[in-house]
C-alpha positions in Angstrom: 153.4 -68.8 160.2 155.4 -66.1 158.3 152.2 -65.7 155.8 150.1 -64.9 158.9 152.8 -62.5 160.2 152.9 -60.7 156.8 149.1 -60.5 156.6 149.0 -59.2 160.3 151.7 -56.5 159.5 149.9 -55.5 156.4 146.7 -55.0 158.1 148.3 -53.0 160.9 149.8 -50.8 158.3 146.6 -50.3 156.5 145.0 -49.4 159.7 147.7 -46.9 160.7 147.7 -45.3 157.2 143.7 -45.2 157.4 143.9 -43.4 160.9 146.5 -41.0 159.6 144.4 -40.2 156.7 141.5 -39.4 158.9 143.4 -37.2 161.1 144.9 -35.0 158.3 141.9 -35.2 155.9 140.7 -31.6 155.7 137.1 -31.1 157.1 134.5 -30.1 154.5 132.2 -27.4 155.5 128.9 -29.3 155.1 130.2 -32.2 157.6 131.2 -29.8 160.4 128.4 -29.0 162.9 129.5 -26.7 165.8 127.7 -26.7 169.2 127.0 -23.6 171.3 126.8 -20.0 170.1 129.7 -19.0 167.9 130.8 -15.3 168.1 131.1 -13.4 164.8 133.4 -10.4 164.7 132.5 -7.6 162.1 135.3 -4.8 161.4 134.3 -1.3 160.8 134.8 1.5 158.1 138.1 0.8 156.3 138.7 -2.3 158.4 140.8 -5.2 157.2 141.6 -8.6 158.5 143.9 -7.1 161.0 141.0 -5.0 162.6 140.2 -8.0 164.8 142.9 -10.3 163.6 145.2 -9.5 166.6 142.2 -9.8 169.1 141.2 -13.1 167.8 144.9 -14.5 168.0 145.0 -13.4 171.6 141.7 -15.0 172.5 142.9 -18.3 170.8 146.6 -18.5 171.6 147.5 -16.2 174.4 144.3 -16.7 176.7 143.1 -20.0 175.2 139.5 -18.8 175.7 138.2 -19.9 172.3 139.3 -21.2 168.7 139.1 -19.4 165.5 137.1 -21.7 163.3 135.8 -19.9 160.4 136.7 -16.8 158.2 134.2 -15.2 155.6 135.4 -13.0 152.8 132.5 -11.1 151.2 133.1 -9.5 147.7 131.9 -6.1 146.8 129.2 -8.1 144.7 128.1 -9.8 147.8 129.8 -13.3 147.0 130.7 -15.3 150.1 134.0 -17.2 150.3 134.2 -19.3 153.3 137.4 -20.7 154.9 136.9 -23.4 157.3 139.9 -23.6 159.6 138.7 -27.1 160.7 139.0 -26.2 164.4 135.4 -26.3 165.7 136.3 -28.9 168.2 136.4 -26.6 171.5 133.7 -24.1 172.5 133.4 -21.3 172.0 134.0 -20.8 168.3 135.1 -17.5 166.9 134.2 -16.3 163.2 135.7 -13.5 161.4 133.8 -11.6 158.6 135.9 -9.4 156.2 134.3 -7.1 153.5 136.3 -6.5 150.3 134.6 -3.1 150.0 135.1 -1.7 153.4 133.8 1.7 152.6 130.4 0.7 151.6 127.1 2.1 152.9 125.2 0.6 156.0 122.6 -1.0 153.7 125.2 -2.8 151.4 127.5 -3.9 154.3 124.5 -5.2 156.4 123.4 -7.1 153.5 126.7 -8.8 152.9 126.9 -9.5 156.7 123.4 -11.3 156.3 124.6 -13.3 153.5 127.7 -14.7 155.5 125.4 -15.5 158.5 122.7 -17.2 156.2 125.6 -19.4 155.0 126.4 -20.2 158.6 122.8 -21.3 159.2 122.5 -23.3 156.0 125.9 -25.2 156.2 126.3 -25.5 159.9 122.7 -25.5 161.3 123.7 -22.6 163.5 120.5 -21.0 165.0 122.1 -18.5 167.4 125.1 -16.4 167.5 126.9 -13.6 169.3 128.0 -10.5 167.4 130.7 -8.1 168.1 131.3 -5.1 166.0 134.0 -2.3 166.1 133.1 1.2 164.9 130.7 1.0 161.9 130.9 -2.7 162.4 128.9 -2.2 165.5 126.3 -0.1 163.7 126.0 -2.8 160.9 125.6 -5.5 163.5 122.8 -3.8 165.2 121.3 -3.0 161.9 121.4 -6.8 161.1 119.2 -7.3 164.2 116.7 -4.7 162.9 116.5 -5.6 159.2 117.5 -9.6 159.0 117.1 -11.6 162.0 114.5 -14.1 161.4 114.0 -17.6 159.9 116.5 -17.6 157.3 119.2 -16.1 159.4 120.6 -16.8 162.9 119.2 -15.2 165.9 121.5 -13.0 168.0 121.9 -13.9 171.6 124.4 -11.2 172.7 125.6 -8.0 170.9 128.8 -6.1 171.8 129.5 -2.8 169.9 133.0 -1.2 170.4 133.5 2.5 169.6 130.5 2.7 167.5 129.2 6.4 166.8 125.6 6.0 166.7 125.0 9.7 166.3 127.8 9.8 163.6 131.3 11.1 163.5 131.5 14.6 164.9 134.7 15.7 163.1 134.2 18.0 160.2 137.8 17.4 159.0 137.0 13.7 158.9 134.6 14.2 156.1 137.1 16.4 154.2 139.2 13.3 153.7 136.4 10.6 153.6 133.5 11.0 150.8 132.4 7.6 150.1 129.2 5.8 150.8 130.1 4.7 154.3 131.3 8.1 155.2 128.1 9.7 154.0 126.3 7.4 156.3 128.5 8.2 159.1 127.7 11.8 159.1 125.6 13.2 162.0 121.9 13.5 160.7 122.3 11.2 157.8 119.3 9.5 156.4 121.0 6.1 157.4 121.5 7.2 161.0 117.8 8.4 161.1 116.5 5.1 159.9 118.7 3.4 162.4 117.2 5.3 165.4 113.7 4.8 164.1 113.7 1.0 164.5 113.8 -1.4 167.4 115.7 -4.5 168.1 114.4 -8.0 169.1 113.7 -8.4 172.9 115.8 -11.4 173.2 119.1 -9.7 172.6 121.5 -8.4 175.3 123.7 -5.5 174.4 126.9 -4.2 175.7 128.3 -0.9 174.4 132.0 -0.1 174.9 133.5 3.3 174.4 136.5 5.3 175.6 137.0 9.0 176.7 140.2 8.8 174.5 138.3 8.1 171.2 138.3 11.0 169.2 136.3 9.3 166.4 133.5 7.9 168.1 133.2 10.3 170.9 131.4 9.3 174.2 128.3 11.4 173.4 127.8 9.6 169.9 128.7 6.1 171.5 126.2 6.6 174.2 123.4 7.5 171.5 122.8 3.8 171.5 120.4 4.6 174.4 117.9 6.0 171.8 117.8 2.6 170.0 118.3 -0.1 172.6 115.9 -0.5 175.6 117.6 0.2 179.0 116.5 -3.3 180.2 118.8 -4.8 177.3 121.7 -2.4 177.5 124.8 -2.5 179.5 127.2 0.3 179.0 131.2 0.7 179.8 132.8 3.8 179.0 136.6 3.5 179.8 138.3 6.4 181.3 141.6 6.6 179.3 142.6 9.5 177.3 145.3 7.4 175.7 142.8 4.8 174.6 141.9 5.8 170.9 139.5 4.5 168.3 141.6 1.8 166.8 143.4 0.9 170.0 140.1 -0.3 171.5 140.4 -3.6 169.7 143.9 -3.9 171.0 143.3 -3.4 174.4 143.5 -6.2 176.9 141.1 -4.4 179.1 138.6 -4.6 176.3 139.4 -8.2 175.9 138.5 -9.0 179.4 135.2 -7.1 179.1 134.2 -9.0 176.0 135.1 -12.3 177.8 133.1 -11.5 180.9 130.0 -10.3 179.0 130.0 -13.3 176.5 130.9 -16.2 178.7 130.6 -15.2 182.2 127.2 -13.5 182.0 128.4 -10.1 183.1 129.4 -6.7 181.7 
């Protein structure tokens, strides 16, 4: 009787340990498959992990709208490092892309973005995503649509651009301080902006442009130049009338949070 009891207790202990090991075992990237359309957040010129970090924290922890499941760091040589946060169990899933060289050209940054998105497709079988880009991140996200969307990369269901200057940054003083590749592309009339305006985007993507009258970097006129690239039947625009809502404050605004939520997950601007 004692032997049977010992065997039974031993079996139960093994089962408990086994379950605990499964619960606490880190999920490997190739074994995770997310359902639905993940939303990928792309920071802008000189952006860092904080550019969308606080917004994603609000989405996940304050509002409980979504879970941050993946972070991609892309080196200045285009090498992709993935951090799987092992939380792809609730919908929708949030993904953050961070570029080591945050002052690179449109071309280089878009290529690096495409590398991260290609990894998402290969590792997670993700065929469709949403994109959210702040400032130059919105320009780069739109350029991804023009140059890369196709068989090797996820399609984009919805794109949101936040304070993205599609005609460039009008401030002369800005370019006395910033003179790198990204800044050159952000100059009004640059070849990079001309090429952006010469191309179209896929017909299956809905686009929302968000701007603010208080943004002195991406002024309303430059933000609204997206109309020259995206057909009117694919484009929604919201210009927030708030002289205190500046360029970087856009991704810290609860009003912008609600606009993003509505467009992505409630089918409305």
